[in-house]
N, C-alpha and C positions, 0 to 999 in steps of 0.2 A: 504494500500500500504506500502511495506517495501523497503527501499533503502539500497542496500548492501554496507557495509563499509569495509568488509574483506572477502576474499575467502581463506580458509585454503588449504595449499599444499596437493596434493595427495588425495583430497576429491572428493566426487561425483560431487559437484558443479564445481570444477576445471576441471574435466573430461568433464563436459557438456559445458565448455567454458564460464561460468558466470564470470562477471568482476565487480570490484568496480564501483558503480554508477548505475548499472542495478537495475531495480525495479521489485519486485514480486507484481503483481496486483491481482492475483486470484489463488485459489486452487480449483481444480475440478469444475471450472466454477463459483465459488462463490467468491465475492469480498473479498480481503484480507484486514483486518482492522488494525491488529497489530500483535505482536509476538505471541499472543495466538494461532492464526491460524497456524503459523509455528510450534510451540511446539506440537500442536495437530497432525499435519500431520507427524511429525517426529516419532510418535508412530505407524504410518501405514506402511504396506509393499508395497502398490501400490497406486499411486495417480497421478494426473496431476497438473501442475501449469503453469501459464502464466507469462512470463517475458518480460519486456519492455527494449529494448536496449538503453543504455544511450547516444549513438551517433546518431542513426537513428530514435529512437522513435518507431521502429517497434516492434510489439508484437508477441511472439512465444509461442505456447503451447508445453510443454515438458512432456513426460510420464516418470514416475519413478518407478523402481522396486528395492527394497532394503530390507535389514533385518529389522525386527521390532525393533524400538528404535534407529536405525542407523541414524546419523545426516548427513545432506547434506554438512555441513562444512561452514556455513555462519554466519556472524555477521552483524547487521544492525544499521543504524543511529537511535538515539533516537529522536522521534518527540516531546516529552515533552507535548503532548496534554492530558489533563485530563478532563473527563466529569465533568462539574460543577453542583453544586446543584441548582435546580430551586425552592426550597422551601423557605419559610420565617417563619420557625418554631418559635413558641412563646418562646421556651426554648433554642434556638441556642446559643452555647457558643461563637462562633466567633463574633456574634453581640454584645457581652458583653466585647470585648477586647479593651483595651486602645490603643491609637495611639503610633507609634514609636517603635513597636516590630518587630521581624524578619518577613520579607515579607511573608514567607511560612506559617506563623501562620494565615494569613487572607484568605487563599485559602479554599473555601468550595467545597470539592470534593464529588462526588456522582457517583463513577465510579466502575462498577461491575468487571472490570479487576483488580482493586486494592483490591476489596473485596476478590477475589479468590487468588491473589498472596500475599497480605499483611494482610488480615483479617480486612480491613476497613469495617465499616458498611455503607450500602447503603439503600435508601428508595424505589428505583425502579420507582419513579415518572417521571424520565426523560427517561424511557425505552419504546421503541416501541414493538409491537408484534414481529417484526423481531429481535429485540435485545434479547427478551426472547427466541426465537427459536434458536438464535446463542448460547446462554448459554447452552441450552439443547444439541445442536449438538456437541459442543466442550466438553461437559461433565465438565463444570466448577463447581466442587463440592469439598468441601462445600463452600457455600456463607454465608455472615453475613448480616442479614436484620434488618434494623430499622423499626419495625412494629409500636410500640408505642400503637396502638389500632387497633382492627379489625372492630370496629364500623365505617362504611364509613363516616357518617356525622361528627363524632368526629375527625376522622383522617384528614379530610379536614380542620376542624377548627384549629387543633393543628399545622398542617404543612402549613396552609394557602396556599393551592394549590388545585385547583379543580380536579386535576388528582389523588389525593391521595386516593380516596375512593375505588379503585379497588384492593387493596392489596391482599385480599383473593383469587381472581381469578388468580392473578399473582403467588401466592404461589402454588395454585392448579396446574397450568401449569408446574411450575418448579419441583414440587414433582412427578407429573406423568411422567416427563421427566427424572427421576432418580437423581435429584439434592438434596443433603442434605443441610439443612439450620440451622444456629444458629440465633436466633432472640433476639431482645432487645426491651424493653419498657422504655423510659425515663419517669419516673413517675412525672406528674404534679399534686400536691395536689388538690383534689376536681374536677378533670377532668377525667383522665384515670386510677384512682385508684379504690378501692372498687369494686362495682358491675361491673364496666367497665373493670377492670383488670381481674376479674373472667371470664367474657365473652371472653376476648381476650385469656386467658390461655386455656379455654375449646375449643375454635374454632381452636387454633393452635395445641393443643394436639390431636385433631382428625387426624392429619397428622403424629403423632409420630409412629415410630422413625425417619422418614425422616426429620421432624422438630424435632431437637434433644433437644432443650432447649429454655427457655425464660428468659433472664436476666432482672432483675428489677433494674433500676439504678436511683438514685435521680437526680433531676435537679441541674446542677451547676449554682449557682447564684453569680454573682460578683456585685461590687458596680457601675458598668457601665451599668445601665439599663434604662437610661433616654430615654423616648419615647417608651419603650417596655412594654408589658402587665405585670401587677403585678403577681408575683409568690411567695407564702409564703415559707419560709424555713421550714424544718421539724424538729420536736423536739422529745424528748424521747417518749411521748405518741403516736405520729403519727408513729414512727418507730416500736414501739411494736405492734401496730395494723396491720401494713403492714406485719411484720414478722409472726404474727399469721395467717393472711390470706394466706400467702405463705405456711405455714405448713399445713393448712387445705386443700388447693388445692393439694399439693403434696401427702397428705394422700389419697385424693379422687382418684388421678391418679395411686397411687401405685409405683411411681418413683419420683425421685427428678428432676422434669421437670422445675419448677421455681427456678431460682438462684438469690437470693437477693444480692445486692452489700454489700461489707464489711462495708461501712459507716453506713448502717442501724443498724448493730449489735453494732457498736461503740456508736451511738446516743441512742440506746435502752439500753445500758449498759448490753448487753448479751454476753455470750461466743460465739466465732465463731463456725461454724459447723466444724466437723472433716474433714480431707482431703478426706475421702471416699465419703463424700457428693458431692464433686465436680468432681468425676470421673477422666477424663483425663485433667482437668483444661483447657478446650477448650475455656473458656471465661475469662481467667485470665487477658488478656490485657484490659478487661472492668472493672477491679477492683473487679472481682468475684473470691473469694478464695485466693487472693494474700496474705492476712495476715495469713491464716491457713497454706498455703504452706511455707511461710517464717518462721513462728514459728516452724513448724515441722522440717524443714531443720536445723534450728539453734539449737534446742535441741538435734537433732541427732548428729550434728557436735560437740557440747559441750560434749556429752557423749563419743565421740571417742577420745577426747584428752588424751594423756598419763598422768597418775597420779602418785604421790608419795605415800608413805605409809600412809600419812594422807588423801588420797583421793582427793588431790588438784593438779591442773596443775600449774606449776611454770613458770611465765614469766621470760625471761632472764634479764629484767630490769623493775623496778617498773615504772608505768606511770599513768597519769591522762588523760582520753579520754573524749572529749566532743562530744556527739552524737546529731547531729542537725536533727530535723524532724518537721513535721507538728503537729498541735495541736491534731488531732485525733489519730495519731500514738503513741503519748506519753503514752496514756492509755494502749495500747496493748503491748508496749515495756517494760513497767515498771517491770513486773515480770521476764521477760527474763534477763534484765540488772542486776537486783538484784541477780539472780542466777549466772550470769557470774562473778559478783564481788565476790560472795561467793566462787565459785569453781576455780577461777583463782587467785592464790596468786600473789599479786603485781599489780593487775588491780584495778583502781579506775575510773569507768565510770559513767558519769552523763548525763542525758538527758536534752537537751535544746529545748523545744517546741517553734516554731516560729509562731507568729501571722502573717497571710497573709494580710499585709497592702496594698500590690500592687493591688490585686484583690478584697480585702474586707474580713472582718473577717468571713463571711459565708463560705468562701473557706478554708477548714481545712486539706485537704489531702496533703501529703508530695510532691507528684509529681508535684503540681502546685506552689511550693515555688519558689521565684525568688532570684537571687543573691543579689539584693539590700536589700531585707528583711532579708536574712540570715546574711549578713555583719552587718547590723544595730543591729540585735539581739546579735551577737557575741561581737560586740563592747560594747554594753550595759552590757552584762554579765561580760566582762573584767573590765569595769568601776566600777562595783559593787563588785569587789574583786575576781571574778572568775579566776582561773588559770587552765591551761591545757598544756599537752605535745603534744597532737595531736588533730585534728578535724576529725571526720568521718561523711561524707555526704552520702545520698542515691543517687546512680547513676541515679535514675529515674528523678531527678531534672534537668538533663542535656540532651541535644540532643543525640540521639542514638550513633552516631559515632563522635561526637565533644564535647569538654569540654566547652560548652556554655549553660548558663541558659536561661529560657524563656524571661527574660528582655533584653537579649543580652550581659550581663556581662559574661566574660569568667572566668574559674577557675584560670588562671594566674592573671587576674585583681583582683580577690578576694584575692589571696595571697599577691599581692602588696598593696592593700588597707588596709589589716589587718596587714601587715608587719610580716606575719607568713607563712612559707612555708610548714609545715607538715600537709597538708590537703589531706585526702584520700577520694576517692569515691568508694562506694561498688556497684558493678554491678553484683554480683554473689549470690543474694538471701541470705537466712539465713545462709547457709554454709559459704559464703564469709564474712558475717558479723562477725561470730565467728572467722574465720581465721585471719581477720584483727585485732580483739581485742587481739588474742593470739599471734600475730606476728609469726605465724608458718604455714607451709604447711601441708595439710592433707596427710597422707599416702595413696598411691593408693591401691585400693582393687581389 
């Protein structure tokens, strides 16, 4: 059901006499659940919908003939309802969160509408046959599916949900209905790796290209695992073995179907795959290919900087820049920063890798750094004689549309705590990184 919050002037809806407060309860006789129904029918040329009058409660069926893609001219109240996760996954990161953080961080969503609109991963364990049929009917493609394993018994064990074992039949239904899928497996050592991962990959690849890829992601392990099953952290040898398996399976398939997370390359001390390996970077939000894309963009931006006769770009003013990042990123940034220092005359950039004390030292990625840990690390750096003219942070450490870190500390509070205002956040990838270091704007091409 959709409750109308606005009727646009001179629209089809205004001509039909619809008013704010009226409710759309069905399209073509099928119950209206959310705005996905509305968006689907806006692409149709003819359909019917049932509207409930906000005064009388009477329901009327209305026939519509319009141009394809033409909008009725309606906006709706947001109901804020999100399908919640019914699993108790042994690797769930939310279960490893300390108390006192932003309320939204504790929400376990498992909502296919958010998978379609935002790229969130869903397990499908809370989905009925009617729900699957609706996905197919509305053409909600692509979707992002947390498969983890196709072994029914193992999936039930990992998700701790008796409904988890039918994932392959659900995937079969979706694929036959024309839905494309991106899949992921959060790898738990000694559980869904090795032969189990090979089985999962082969059974999913049978649906290729409808199932486009399978991301292999390490389990995020924090220090807050009291009462939770033990999961070992991965080391260099383990990461090498997993990457070898991925390469072997991809060679067997003849395409880069399995996509290992960047973290495995860091721990294995291997070079990242080239950008071509990741195609359109459709799983970049999952930590897949993010480093390769960042480095490629950065080196390209660096090469585009205007140079003097000596081949160097000159900063307008000499400066010392402190680059704050996670422990794993320090290794991948080192060569780039050295090259920037060499080719930008006047730049003296230094990397400050921050140990994640908030979640635990096993969490090494930059995106999970908190404001409190970064403040502490910068203060310690300064106490040990370190000096800087500016601080550069990764924008992924903050909420998407707000300057607030995971711990709730804001960027303004960080500046006040450090007594230092020149703190910048890069939210524009490798190109943005170089532009901030160079203090210049790229020429439009």
